[in-house]
KOLVEXVEX-63804 format. One record per residue (C-alpha): residue number from 1; residue in three letters; x, y, z. Coordinates in Angstrom, 2 decimals, always signed. Layout:
<recs>
   n res    east   north      up
 NUM ala       X       Y       Z
...
</recs>
This chain:
<recs>
   n res    east   north      up
   1 met  -57.03   +6.74  +16.83
   2 ala  -59.72   +5.63  +19.28
   3 asp  -62.91   +4.73  +17.40
   4 val  -65.78   +7.16  +17.94
   5 asp  -69.35   +5.93  +17.71
   6 arg  -71.00   +9.14  +16.51
   7 phe  -74.46   +7.80  +15.84
   8 ser  -75.50   +5.96  +18.99
   9 arg  -77.88   +7.52  +21.48
  10 ile  -74.82   +8.69  +23.46
  11 pro  -71.86   +9.39  +21.12
  12 asn  -68.74   +7.91  +22.68
  13 asn  -65.36   +6.32  +22.20
  14 val  -65.51   +4.13  +25.31
  15 his  -67.33   +1.22  +23.62
  16 leu  -70.60   +1.59  +25.50
  17 asn  -72.15   -1.07  +23.28
  18 asp  -69.85   -3.61  +24.93
  19 asp  -71.15   -2.84  +28.41
  20 lys  -74.93   -3.03  +28.26
  21 arg  -75.40   -2.43  +31.97
  22 leu  -73.42   +0.81  +31.86
  23 gln  -75.13   +1.82  +28.63
  24 arg  -78.57   +1.32  +30.17
  25 ala  -77.59   +3.26  +33.29
  26 leu  -76.37   +6.26  +31.27
  27 glu  -79.37   +6.13  +28.96
  28 ala  -81.59   +6.15  +32.06
  29 trp  -79.72   +9.26  +33.34
  30 gln  -80.04  +11.05  +29.99
  31 pro  -83.75  +12.08  +30.28
  32 ala  -83.08  +13.66  +33.67
  33 tyr  -80.15  +15.54  +32.15
  34 leu  -82.32  +16.82  +29.29
  35 glu  -85.00  +17.88  +31.74
  36 trp  -82.34  +19.77  +33.74
  37 trp  -81.12  +21.39  +30.52
  38 lys  -84.66  +22.43  +29.64
  39 glu  -85.20  +23.93  +33.10
  40 met  -81.76  +25.43  +33.83
  41 gly  -80.02  +25.72  +30.46
  42 pro  -79.97  +28.92  +28.33
  43 ala  -83.32  +30.66  +28.71
  44 met  -83.41  +32.00  +25.15
  45 ala  -83.06  +30.48  +21.70
  46 gln  -83.37  +26.86  +22.83
  47 glu  -85.23  +26.15  +19.60
  48 lys  -83.12  +28.42  +17.38
  49 asp  -80.36  +27.28  +15.06
  50 val  -76.96  +28.06  +16.59
  51 tyr  -73.65  +27.71  +14.77
  52 leu  -71.92  +25.32  +17.18
  53 arg  -68.99  +22.97  +17.16
  54 thr  -69.60  +19.38  +18.17
  55 ala  -66.88  +16.95  +19.15
  56 thr  -66.66  +14.12  +16.63
  57 ser  -63.15  +12.79  +17.28
  58 val  -60.31  +12.89  +19.79
  59 asp  -57.70  +13.63  +17.14
  60 ala  -55.69  +16.80  +17.75
  61 asp  -56.53  +17.84  +14.19
  62 gly  -60.11  +17.98  +12.99
  63 trp  -61.69  +16.91  +16.27
  64 ala  -64.81  +19.06  +15.90
  65 his  -67.54  +19.69  +13.36
  66 phe  -69.22  +23.11  +12.92
  67 asp  -72.85  +23.42  +11.86
  68 tyr  -76.21  +24.85  +12.88
  69 val  -77.69  +22.92  +15.80
  70 lys  -80.69  +23.42  +18.06
  71 met  -79.23  +23.20  +21.55
  72 pro  -81.60  +20.53  +22.95
  73 glu  -80.51  +18.37  +20.00
  74 tyr  -76.79  +18.89  +20.66
  75 arg  -74.89  +15.60  +20.57
  76 trp  -73.49  +15.44  +24.09
  77 gly  -71.07  +12.55  +24.25
  78 ile  -68.34  +10.80  +26.21
  79 phe  -64.83  +11.21  +24.83
  80 leu  -61.52  +10.17  +26.35
  81 ala  -58.14  +11.00  +24.85
  82 glu  -56.32   +8.06  +23.33
  83 gln  -54.83   +5.53  +25.71
  84 ala  -51.05   +5.17  +25.94
  85 gly  -50.47   +1.43  +26.27
  86 asp  -47.37   +1.61  +28.45
  87 arg  -48.13   +4.72  +30.50
  88 lys  -46.65   +4.66  +33.98
  89 ile  -47.49   +6.74  +37.05
  90 his  -44.97   +9.57  +37.10
  91 phe  -45.47  +11.25  +40.50
  92 gly  -46.39  +10.59  +44.11
  93 asp  -45.93   +7.45  +46.17
  94 asn  -46.85   +5.14  +43.27
  95 ile  -44.29   +6.54  +40.86
  96 gly  -43.09   +4.02  +38.29
  97 gln  -46.07   +1.69  +38.66
  98 pro  -48.55   +1.03  +35.82
  99 val  -51.43   +3.50  +35.79
 100 phe  -54.69   +2.51  +37.47
 101 asn  -57.41   +1.45  +35.06
 102 glu  -59.70   +0.53  +37.94
 103 val  -60.23   +2.43  +41.18
 104 pro  -57.89   +1.20  +43.93
 105 gly  -60.01   +0.40  +46.97
 106 glu  -57.91   +2.51  +49.33
 107 tyr  -58.38   +5.58  +47.11
 108 arg  -62.05   +5.12  +46.33
 109 asn  -63.43   +7.84  +48.59
 110 ile  -60.94  +10.58  +47.78
 111 leu  -61.10   +9.86  +44.05
 112 arg  -64.88  +10.04  +44.07
 113 arg  -64.63  +13.33  +45.96
 114 ile  -62.25  +14.76  +43.33
 115 ile  -64.56  +13.74  +40.48
 116 val  -67.77  +14.97  +42.11
 117 thr  -66.27  +18.35  +42.98
 118 gln  -65.07  +18.86  +39.40
 119 ala  -68.36  +17.56  +37.98
 120 asp  -70.44  +19.94  +40.10
 121 thr  -68.79  +23.01  +38.55
 122 glu  -69.97  +22.13  +35.05
 123 pro  -73.77  +22.45  +35.39
 124 ala  -73.31  +25.25  +37.93
 125 ser  -71.84  +27.64  +35.36
 126 val  -74.68  +26.92  +32.93
 127 glu  -77.15  +27.82  +35.66
 128 gln  -75.29  +31.04  +36.48
 129 gln  -75.34  +32.15  +32.84
 130 arg  -78.80  +31.00  +31.79
 131 arg  -80.33  +34.44  +31.13
 132 leu  -77.36  +36.21  +29.54
 133 ala  -78.50  +35.62  +25.95
 134 phe  -81.31  +38.12  +26.44
 135 thr  -78.73  +40.93  +26.64
 136 ala  -76.03  +39.61  +24.30
 137 pro  -73.94  +42.44  +22.78
 138 ser  -73.74  +40.64  +19.41
 139 leu  -74.78  +37.42  +17.72
 140 leu  -71.19  +36.19  +17.92
 141 asp  -71.14  +36.75  +21.68
 142 met  -74.47  +34.94  +21.98
 143 arg  -73.11  +32.05  +19.99
 144 asn  -69.96  +31.91  +22.14
 145 leu  -72.09  +31.85  +25.27
 146 phe  -74.09  +28.93  +23.91
 147 gln  -70.90  +27.11  +22.89
 148 val  -69.55  +27.45  +26.41
 149 asn  -72.87  +26.21  +27.81
 150 val  -73.16  +23.08  +25.68
 151 glu  -69.54  +22.16  +26.31
 152 glu  -69.96  +22.56  +30.05
 153 gly  -72.85  +20.15  +29.61
 154 arg  -70.56  +17.73  +27.80
 155 his  -67.97  +18.04  +30.56
 156 leu  -70.68  +17.05  +33.00
 157 trp  -71.30  +13.97  +30.87
 158 ala  -67.58  +13.16  +30.97
 159 met  -67.55  +13.12  +34.76
 160 val  -70.88  +11.32  +35.05
 161 tyr  -69.46   +8.55  +32.87
 162 leu  -66.62   +8.07  +35.37
 163 leu  -69.05   +7.98  +38.29
 164 his  -71.30   +5.42  +36.59
 165 ala  -68.49   +3.30  +35.17
 166 phe  -66.27   +3.03  +38.24
 167 phe  -68.24   +3.76  +41.43
 168 gly  -71.34   +1.57  +41.22
 169 lys  -74.40   +2.55  +43.24
 170 asp  -72.53   +5.38  +44.99
 171 gly  -71.52   +6.84  +41.64
 172 arg  -75.06   +6.66  +40.26
 173 glu  -76.39   +8.46  +43.33
 174 glu  -73.73  +11.16  +43.02
 175 ala  -74.63  +11.61  +39.34
 176 asp  -78.28  +12.11  +40.28
 177 glu  -77.32  +14.71  +42.91
 178 leu  -75.44  +16.71  +40.28
 179 leu  -78.79  +17.49  +38.67
 180 arg  -80.49  +18.36  +41.97
 181 arg  -78.15  +21.04  +43.30
 182 arg  -78.67  +24.56  +41.98
 183 ser  -76.34  +27.55  +41.76
 184 gly  -77.16  +30.01  +44.52
 185 asp  -79.90  +27.87  +46.05
 186 pro  -79.91  +28.54  +49.83
 187 asp  -80.96  +24.96  +50.61
 188 lys  -79.07  +22.95  +48.00
 189 pro  -76.26  +25.12  +46.60
 190 arg  -73.38  +24.10  +44.40
 191 ile  -70.32  +22.79  +46.24
 192 leu  -67.87  +25.65  +45.58
 193 gly  -68.50  +29.28  +46.45
 194 ala  -67.66  +30.88  +43.10
 195 phe  -70.36  +28.78  +41.46
 196 asn  -73.08  +30.23  +43.66
 197 gln  -72.38  +33.86  +42.73
 198 pro  -74.72  +35.71  +40.34
 199 cys  -73.44  +36.27  +36.82
 200 asn  -76.09  +38.53  +35.33
 201 asp  -74.19  +40.88  +33.03
 202 trp  -71.64  +40.42  +30.28
 203 ile  -68.73  +42.06  +32.09
 204 ser  -69.20  +39.47  +34.82
 205 phe  -69.52  +36.71  +32.22
 206 tyr  -66.24  +37.70  +30.59
 207 ala  -64.58  +37.86  +34.00
 208 phe  -66.06  +34.48  +34.94
 209 thr  -64.79  +32.78  +31.78
 210 met  -61.45  +34.55  +32.14
 211 phe  -60.80  +33.77  +35.80
 212 thr  -63.13  +30.99  +36.97
 213 asp  -62.87  +28.88  +33.82
 214 arg  -59.11  +29.46  +33.95
 215 asp  -59.10  +27.82  +37.37
 216 gly  -60.80  +24.94  +35.55
 217 lys  -57.89  +24.79  +33.13
 218 tyr  -55.41  +24.29  +35.96
 219 gln  -57.59  +21.83  +37.84
 220 leu  -58.13  +19.77  +34.69
 221 ala  -54.44  +19.94  +33.81
 222 ser  -53.46  +18.65  +37.24
 223 leu  -56.03  +15.83  +36.94
 224 ala  -54.78  +15.06  +33.42
 225 glu  -51.58  +13.91  +35.17
 226 ser  -53.54  +11.45  +37.31
 227 gly  -52.43   +7.89  +37.84
 228 phe  -56.10   +6.93  +37.41
 229 asp  -55.91   +6.71  +33.65
 230 pro  -59.62   +7.10  +32.75
 231 leu  -59.67  +10.41  +34.67
 232 ala  -56.42  +11.57  +33.06
 233 arg  -57.68  +10.76  +29.56
 234 thr  -61.05  +12.40  +30.24
 235 cys  -59.42  +15.63  +31.40
 236 arg  -56.95  +15.75  +28.54
 237 phe  -59.80  +15.91  +26.05
 238 met  -61.80  +18.37  +28.19
 239 leu  -58.81  +20.72  +28.04
 240 thr  -59.11  +20.76  +24.25
 241 glu  -62.61  +22.25  +24.56
 242 glu  -61.79  +24.45  +27.57
 243 ala  -59.35  +26.60  +25.57
 244 his  -62.25  +28.30  +23.77
 245 his  -63.92  +29.20  +27.06
 246 leu  -60.79  +30.96  +28.28
 247 ser  -60.46  +32.84  +25.02
 248 val  -64.05  +34.08  +25.29
 249 gly  -63.24  +35.64  +28.65
 250 glu  -59.79  +37.01  +27.91
 251 thr  -60.68  +38.55  +24.55
 252 gly  -64.10  +39.64  +25.82
 253 leu  -62.58  +41.77  +28.56
 254 met  -59.92  +43.02  +26.16
 255 arg  -62.65  +44.21  +23.76
 256 val  -64.38  +46.09  +26.59
 257 val  -61.11  +47.69  +27.69
 258 arg  -60.38  +48.69  +24.09
 259 arg  -63.77  +50.38  +23.75
 260 thr  -63.39  +52.14  +27.09
 261 ala  -59.96  +53.39  +26.03
 262 glu  -61.42  +54.72  +22.77
 263 leu  -64.13  +56.62  +24.66
 264 met  -61.59  +58.04  +27.11
 265 lys  -59.24  +59.11  +24.33
 266 ala  -62.00  +60.80  +22.33
 267 asn  -63.56  +62.49  +25.38
 268 pro  -60.77  +63.48  +27.78
 269 gly  -61.96  +64.26  +31.28
 270 lys  -65.47  +62.92  +30.74
 271 asp  -67.06  +60.22  +32.85
 272 val  -67.14  +57.11  +30.65
 273 arg  -70.51  +56.15  +32.12
 274 ser  -72.00  +59.38  +30.77
 275 leu  -70.92  +58.10  +27.33
 276 gly  -72.58  +54.71  +27.79
 277 gly  -69.31  +52.85  +28.37
 278 val  -67.85  +50.82  +31.21
 279 asp  -65.37  +52.88  +33.23
 280 leu  -62.06  +51.34  +34.19
 281 ala  -62.82  +51.58  +37.92
 282 thr  -65.87  +49.35  +37.45
 283 ile  -63.92  +46.90  +35.30
 284 gln  -61.28  +46.78  +38.03
 285 arg  -63.87  +46.04  +40.70
 286 val  -65.38  +43.21  +38.63
 287 ile  -61.89  +41.79  +38.12
 288 asn  -61.29  +41.98  +41.89
 289 phe  -64.50  +40.07  +42.58
 290 trp  -64.16  +37.17  +40.16
 291 tyr  -60.39  +36.80  +40.46
 292 thr  -60.52  +36.47  +44.23
 293 tyr  -63.45  +34.05  +44.21
 294 ser  -61.53  +32.02  +41.64
 295 leu  -58.43  +31.97  +43.85
 296 asp  -60.57  +30.27  +46.49
 297 leu  -61.21  +27.37  +44.10
 298 phe  -57.65  +26.11  +44.52
 299 gly  -58.28  +25.35  +48.19
 300 gly  -56.27  +26.23  +51.28
 301 glu  -52.68  +27.39  +51.06
 302 ile  -51.80  +24.68  +53.58
 303 ser  -53.75  +21.52  +52.89
 304 ser  -53.58  +17.90  +53.96
 305 asn  -55.93  +17.08  +51.07
 306 ser  -53.40  +18.32  +48.52
 307 ala  -50.78  +16.11  +50.15
 308 asp  -53.09  +13.09  +50.12
 309 phe  -54.12  +13.57  +46.48
 310 phe  -50.49  +13.85  +45.39
 311 ala  -49.27  +10.98  +47.53
 312 ala  -51.97   +8.75  +46.06
 313 ser  -50.81   +9.79  +42.56
 314 leu  -54.33  +11.01  +41.78
 315 lys  -53.69  +14.73  +41.21
 316 gly  -50.36  +16.08  +40.04
 317 arg  -48.96  +19.53  +39.58
 318 tyr  -49.49  +21.60  +36.45
 319 gln  -47.29  +20.10  +33.71
 320 glu  -45.90  +17.58  +36.19
 321 glu  -43.97  +15.71  +33.52
 322 arg  -41.85  +18.80  +32.81
 323 arg  -40.66  +19.09  +36.40
 324 asp  -37.29  +17.80  +37.55
 325 glu  -38.50  +15.99  +40.67
 326 his  -41.78  +14.13  +41.10
 327 thr  -42.08  +13.07  +44.74
 328 ala  -42.33  +16.55  +46.34
 329 met  -40.61  +15.09  +49.39
 330 asn  -38.01  +16.78  +51.58
 331 gln  -38.89  +20.15  +50.11
 332 val  -40.63  +23.18  +51.54
 333 lys  -42.51  +26.21  +50.27
 334 ile  -42.65  +29.57  +52.00
 335 val  -46.25  +30.62  +52.62
 336 pro  -47.17  +33.98  +54.21
 337 val  -49.62  +33.42  +57.08
 338 val  -51.13  +35.57  +59.82
 339 glu  -49.82  +34.86  +63.31
 340 asn  -50.46  +37.06  +66.33
 341 gly  -52.04  +39.71  +64.13
 342 arg  -49.06  +40.00  +61.78
 343 leu  -48.06  +38.53  +58.43
 344 thr  -45.14  +36.15  +58.74
 345 asn  -43.49  +33.63  +56.42
 346 lys  -44.00  +29.98  +57.29
 347 glu  -42.10  +26.98  +55.95
 348 val  -44.60  +24.37  +54.79
 349 pro  -43.79  +20.85  +53.53
 350 leu  -44.21  +21.06  +49.77
 351 arg  -46.86  +18.37  +49.56
 352 asn  -49.03  +20.37  +51.95
 353 ala  -48.52  +23.50  +49.82
 354 leu  -49.38  +22.04  +46.41
 355 asn  -52.59  +24.07  +46.15
 356 glu  -50.42  +27.16  +46.40
 357 val  -48.01  +25.78  +43.77
 358 leu  -50.93  +25.37  +41.37
 359 arg  -52.21  +28.82  +42.32
 360 asp  -48.77  +30.27  +41.45
 361 asp  -49.08  +28.97  +37.88
 362 tyr  -52.62  +30.34  +37.64
 363 val  -51.64  +33.80  +38.88
 364 glu  -48.80  +33.98  +36.36
 365 asp  -51.24  +33.13  +33.56
 366 cys  -53.71  +35.79  +34.73
 367 glu  -50.94  +38.39  +34.91
 368 arg  -50.12  +37.70  +31.27
 369 ala  -53.73  +38.43  +30.28
 370 val  -53.78  +41.68  +32.28
 371 arg  -50.67  +42.80  +30.44
 372 arg  -52.56  +42.31  +27.17
 373 trp  -55.46  +44.43  +28.40
 374 asn  -53.12  +47.18  +29.58
 375 his  -51.50  +47.19  +26.15
 376 glu  -54.86  +48.39  +24.79
 377 leu  -54.66  +51.38  +27.15
 378 glu  -51.02  +51.98  +26.31
 379 lys  -51.67  +51.98  +22.56
 380 leu  -54.00  +54.96  +22.96
 381 gly  -51.58  +56.82  +25.18
 382 leu  -53.56  +56.42  +28.41
 383 glu  -51.76  +56.20  +31.74
 384 glu  -54.39  +54.17  +33.60
 385 arg  -53.69  +50.48  +34.18
 386 leu  -55.62  +47.45  +35.42
 387 val  -54.05  +45.20  +38.07
 388 leu  -54.67  +41.92  +39.82
 389 pro  -55.30  +42.36  +43.55
 390 ser  -53.21  +40.50  +46.08
 391 arg  -54.10  +36.86  +46.47
 392 arg  -54.83  +37.68  +50.13
 393 phe  -57.60  +40.15  +49.28
 394 his  -61.30  +39.20  +49.60
 395 arg  -60.71  +35.53  +50.29
 396 his  -63.32  +33.11  +51.62
 397 gln  -61.18  +29.95  +51.77
 398 gly  -57.71  +29.21  +53.08
 399 glu  -55.27  +31.02  +55.33
 400 tyr  -56.50  +34.51  +54.50
 401 ala  -60.24  +33.98  +54.92
 402 arg  -60.10  +34.69  +58.66
 403 asn  -58.64  +38.18  +58.19
 404 cys  -59.15  +41.29  +56.07
 405 phe  -56.66  +42.66  +53.58
 406 asp  -56.61  +45.59  +51.17
 407 pro  -56.04  +44.95  +47.43
 408 thr  -52.27  +45.30  +47.84
 409 gly  -52.24  +42.59  +50.51
 410 asn  -51.87  +44.68  +53.65
 411 leu  -53.59  +43.40  +56.77
 412 ile  -56.45  +45.72  +57.79
 413 thr  -59.39  +45.70  +60.20
 414 pro  -62.87  +44.51  +59.21
 415 ala  -64.10  +48.08  +59.70
 416 glu  -61.50  +49.38  +57.23
 417 phe  -62.52  +46.73  +54.73
 418 glu  -66.20  +47.60  +54.99
 419 ala  -65.47  +51.31  +54.69
 420 asn  -63.71  +50.67  +51.38
 421 arg  -65.83  +47.82  +50.02
 422 ala  -67.59  +49.94  +47.39
 423 lys  -64.22  +51.21  +46.17
 424 trp  -62.75  +47.74  +45.83
 425 leu  -65.68  +45.48  +44.89
 426 pro  -68.80  +45.93  +42.71
 427 ser  -71.54  +47.81  +44.52
 428 glu  -75.27  +47.63  +43.95
 429 ala  -74.93  +50.90  +42.03
 430 asp  -72.25  +49.35  +39.80
 431 met  -74.40  +46.33  +39.06
 432 ala  -77.45  +48.50  +38.39
 433 tyr  -75.45  +50.56  +35.91
 434 leu  -74.12  +47.47  +34.13
 435 arg  -77.64  +46.06  +33.88
 436 ser  -78.85  +49.37  +32.45
 437 ile  -76.42  +49.26  +29.51
 438 met  -76.92  +45.56  +28.80
 439 gln  -79.35  +46.19  +25.98
 440 pro  -79.54  +43.36  +23.43
 441 val  -77.88  +43.86  +20.06
 442 his  -78.99  +40.95  +17.93
 443 gly  -78.63  +42.32  +14.41
 444 ile  -76.22  +40.56  +12.07
 445 gly  -72.84  +42.32  +12.20
 446 gln  -73.92  +44.75  +14.91
 447 ile  -72.21  +45.32  +18.27
 448 ala  -73.19  +47.00  +21.55
 449 his  -71.89  +50.51  +22.20
 450 trp  -69.95  +49.51  +25.36
 451 thr  -67.68  +46.97  +23.66
 452 ser  -65.73  +46.58  +20.43
 453 ala  -66.05  +44.02  +17.69
 454 pro  -63.64  +41.08  +17.76
 455 ala  -60.82  +40.90  +15.25
 456 arg  -62.17  +37.65  +13.83
 457 gly  -65.15  +35.37  +13.99
 458 val  -65.43  +31.62  +14.56
 459 asp  -64.47  +28.83  +12.17
 460 ser  -63.00  +31.33   +9.68
 461 lys  -66.35  +33.08   +9.46
 462 pro  -66.53  +36.91   +9.54
 463 phe  -68.01  +38.88  +12.41
 464 asp  -71.12  +39.64  +10.33
 465 phe  -71.98  +35.96   +9.88
 466 glu  -75.41  +34.83  +11.16
 467 tyr  -74.11  +32.89  +14.18
 468 val  -77.61  +32.49  +15.65
 469 arg  -80.73  +32.34  +13.50
 470 leu  -83.21  +34.20  +15.63
 471 gly  -85.80  +34.43  +12.86
</recs>
């Protein structure tokens, strides 16, 4: 097991004490990080005791410790999964060679770009969610929000370590910029579109952690295959923490769907909004919004960048080691594109379609979650179902961004899209209604009317445990 220094100023298992220059640089960055956290972190309960898990090891078993922590005192650290001494590169043009433990000069720019783009998503989500605690539907939900926030902060630390350790002055400057950009800022926004969208209600938060954090799972998993071993090891451990974030979103939406189904069953024919619940049409529109923005995060369907990253053995496919062939050469993928105003299938060299390959795995995972939500409707004998829209709908990046499509993927005119926007995507009226029911429920063991209590708590604790000591 890699030794973990739990008690230094920056907990780590990368032997910071042996590299005083790097240690000083990271300790100099730390006050700026804490100032950012104070300004842009959760806007409530910063000084309250929150029942959080803190990484203390990189072991698969017993890697985290649960206890009450004040969030500004959270022990953000740098943790890499254990190093495999004989690991070889297993995909791309460098297949069979020893992994890179230093940055190859010819890959320096693209590798820095990969790391900065991933790093920028981590503080962005904290900024998007900073005011949600004020309207938390339960103490457990509030605690889960805070857990997601502090771990996104730790993931930022993980990427900043790579920038400082391997990219010199350029890396230090990039790390500083990560604290200067702001989600939604018109002058200095976050790099990726989904991370500049408002996330001001809990239905949106659940959808964000379900869909946008799930994109993070697939991006991290593809980087965990990287031939640059420090990045691969960093992402492998980040995935351990990321699983909780995805669960918060998937089970959060399932709890809302369950409550909506109960209201519909008990009050046939009545408008669920008149009962203080979230109607299925609104849930569907929120799904449409966050799912499609999250699809954008994979990049273009046809991409020279995806080919370059794979060729350089820096970013693999999801579960690359389980695939039969690892060069992605002399293969093609069929990608629907718009030509002359019509959808047509185009053969694309596989390396140029690897974003779409990763998106395929993501879509399949999302479909599984939707089936779980629909099971809640089915159990109560309701005929209504939730669906994922076509991956061509409401896109802002890639092949489909230049055209308009309906939720089933049919090509339509911009006028048709605008005429149906309020039917397909959240309207101002939808958001106003969601804000109106987001009344805080902060009593121990209590839950908001519009959702249902989870089946279990955290760390074997019951739902009516005091997850946040509000005083």
